[in-house]
N, C-alpha and C positions, 0 to 999 in steps of 0.2 A: 312224567318229567324226570330226567336225570341229567342235570346240568353238567357235572364233570364229564359224563360220557359223551354228551353232545359236543363239548369243547374239544375233547380228545379226538372224536371222529372228524371234526372240522379241520383240526391240525393234520390228522392223517390224510384227509382229502388234499390239502395243499401239498403234502409230501408226494403223493402219487401223481398229482397234476404237474409237479416240478419234474418228476421222473419222465412223465410223458413228454413234456416240452424239451427236456434234454435229449431224449431219444429222437424227437423230430429234428432237433438241431444237428444231430449226427448224420442224418441222411437227407437233409434239406437240399444239399447240392447234388445229390445222386438220384433222387426219386421225385417225379412231378408232384406238385402240391395236391392235385386231384386224387392221385393214387394214395397219398398219405392220408387225406381226408377219408377215403374209403376204408383204409386199413384201421384207422382210429375208430370209425363208426361201426363197421361191420364186426370186427373182432371185439370191440368194446361191448357189443350186444351180448356176447357169450356170458360174461359174469353177471350182466344185468338180468338176463333171462333166467339164469340159474338161481340168482337171488330172489327174483319174483316168484319162481316156482317153489322154491324152498320155503318162502314165507307165506305161501298160499295167496298171493296177490296177483297172480298172472291174469286171472279173469278180469280183475279191475283195470289192469293195464291195457287190455284189448278193447274195453268198452269206451266209446267216445260219442259225444253229441256234436262235436265240431271237427269232422275230418278235414274239411278245407282249411280250418284254422291251424291244424297241425302241419299241413303242407306249407302254408305261408310261414309259420314259425320255423319250420325245418329249413326252408330255403334261405330265409334271412339268417338263421343261425349258422348254416353251413357256409354261407358267404363270409360271415365274420370269422369262422374257423379257418377258412382257406386263406384269408388275408393275414391272420395272425401266424399261421404256419409259414406262409411265404416270407414274412418279415424275418423269420429266424435264419434265413439264408444270407441276410445282409447285416444284421446287428447282433450284439451279444445277447445271451439268454436273459440276463437280469434286466437289460434295457427293454426287451420285448415285453417282459412281464410288467415292468413299471408302466408302460403305456396302457396296458389293459386296465389299470386302475382308474382310467378316465371314464370307464363304462357307467358307473353309478351317476356321475355328473351329467353325462349325456342323457341318461334316462330321466333326469329332472326336467330337462328342456323338452324332451319328447313327450313326457307325461302331460305337459302343459299344451303342447302343440297338437298332439294326436289324440289324447284322451280327454282333453278339455279340463284337466284338473286345475284347481286353483293353487298356485305356487306362492307360499308365503315369502315375505321379504327375506327372512333368514336363509332360505334355500338359495335365493339369487346371490346373496352375499357369499355363502359357502361355495357356490359355483364360480364366482369371480376369483376367489382364493385358489380353487382348483385349477382354473384356466391359467393363472399365473405360474403354477407348478408345471403345467404342460409346456408352457413357453420355455421354461428353464430346461426341461428335458429335450426339447427340440433344438435348443441353441447349439450344442456340440455338433449335431448333424449338419446344420447350416455352416458352421465354422469349417468342418472338414471339406465340404463341397466348395467353399469360397477359396480355400488355399490349394485347390487342385488335387485333392486326395481321391477324387472320383465321387460319383453320385450315389454309390452303394449305401452308405449310412443314411443319407437323406431319403432314398427310396425305402429302406427298411423302416425308418421312423414313420414315413407316410403310410406304409402298409399297416404297421402296428396300430397307428392312430385310427386309420379307417376301419380296422377290425374292431376297435373299441366302440366306434360309432355304430357299426353293424350290430354288435352285441347289445348296445343300448336299444336299438330298434327291436331286437329279439326279446328283450326284457318287457317292453310294452306289450308285445304279442302274448308273452307268457302270462302277464297280469290279466289279459283279456280271457285267456284259456282257463285260468283258475276259477272262473265263475261257475264253470260246469264240469271241468276235467280234474281227475285225480293227478297227484304228482307222478304216480307210476306210469299213467298214460302219457303224460308230457315227456317223461324220460324215454319211454319205449318208442313212441312215434317219432321223436326227434332223431334218435339213432337210426331208425328205419329210413326216414326220409333222407338223412345225411348219407346213408349207405348208397341209396339209389342215385342221389345226386353225384356222389363221388364216382360211382360206377359209370355214369354217363360221360365222364371225361376219358374213358378208355380209348376211344378213337383218336384222341389228341396226343398219343404217344406215351404209353406206360412202359416201364421197364420190367423185365422178369426178375423178381427178387430172389436171390439165392444166398445161402449161407448166412453170413453176418447181417446183410440187409434184411433178409426174411425174418431173422430172430429179432432184430430191432423193431421192425414193423409190428410183429406179434406182441412184443413187450409193450410197445407204445399203446396199442389198442387195449390190452389187458389193464395197464396202469390207468388209462382214461376211464374204462368201465368201472374199475374198483373205486377210483376217486369219485365218480358220480354216485355210486352206492353210498360212500361215506358221507357225501354232502346231504343226500336225501335222508339218511339215517340220523345225521347230526341234528337236523331241524325237526325230527320226530322226538328227540330227547330233550331239546332245549329251544326256547324261542329264537326266532331268526335274528332278532336284535342283539341277543347274547352271543351267538356264535359268529355273526358276521364280522366283527373286528378281527377275529383270528384268521380270516381269509388272507390278511396281509402277511401272514407267515410265509406265503408263497414266494414273496420277494426275497426273503432270507434264504430259503432253500435254493431258489434259482441262482442267487449270487454265489452260494457255496458250490453248487454243481458247475456253474460257469467257470469259476476259478480252478476247481480241481480237475474237471474233465477237458476244458478247452483253453485254460490259461487266460480267460477273459476277465479283465477288471473293468467294471462299468465306470464310465466317466463321472468324475465328482459332481458335475452340474446335473447329470441325469439322476444320480442318487439324491441330490438336494431337492430337485424338482419332484422326485417320487415321494420324498418325505412330506413335501407340501401337499401333494395330492392325497396321500394317506391321511394327513391331518384333516384335510377337508372332508374326506370320507368318514373319519371317526366323529368329527363334529356333527355331520349330518345324521349319523346313526344315533349319537347321544341325544340330539335335539328331537329326533323323531320318536325316540323311546320314551321321552318324558310324559307325553299325554297317555300313552298306554299304561305306564306305571301308575299314574293317578287313577285311571279307570280300575285297574286291578286292586289298588289299595282301597277303593271305595266299596268294593264288593266284600261282604262279610265272609262268604265261602263260595269259591268258584264251582259251578256245576260241572258235571262230567261232560255235558254237551258243549259248554263254553270252552273247556280245555281242548276238546276234540276239534272245535272250529279253528282255534289258533294253530293247532298242529297241521290242519289241512291247508290253511292259507299260506303258512310259511314256506313250504316247498316251492310253490309257484314263484314267490318273490325271489328266491335264491337260486332257482334251478339253472338259470342261464349263467350264473357265476362260474359254473364248472367249465 
């Protein structure tokens, strides 16, 4: 455990994911979403494979007991990715990122419905607060549509929110996979399935990327792959509950990149709603962490096996946040 390193890696991950999203925003009007998904996943495999080979974990990434589970998780995850990338063609970068913060709240509902988990009352209260924030974020899009500014913002908000719901489904599948699969296998097979799924959209009209567009697609894939490595490494150095709050730095980076690169200022109500959703997420993290802290405090000296178990479980819980 090296908590400062874990926090630093998580913040670095948000920086690279913000770069990835900004690059997607640059070509969202020029390149089909399926082609963008392929470039993100296939090129993103390069740094992941290099990292796994260098760290001696490539063999562990290839071994799996649930091949069909990886396919399901990959298809659900790639659908969420496609929706979030498509949203960037309609709404500002920071707003698209803000909607992604609904994912943990969606996961609470899906855990109860799909996994049969008992959901305490406080989780439902936090969920209600978060839903109020989502309504605030949606309000400007409805306002633009009602005054005749066109359906673009509303379509973008709908795509982003649908992407967050899809990511929530992916999280439930990841939690199922972590019972038998390593974090390396989850990362590797997701990128592989997403690459194949993206390639399957080739007959629907790809464009031949040249010059600037080709460089942007390559940079997007590399940034996404490096960000994934940073996330996985972060939760090897520190508990997921410690590094998770720093994932919200992504909104800060996205806002800065949106203003500097595109001159996009997010609507005040969207930012206010995002802050409510962030608050709900932080409350959920804080409340969920308390029982774990009591358990740790009651142990006179944690064993090596216990520490390894925590590190092994954390990547699965956070893997889809990338």
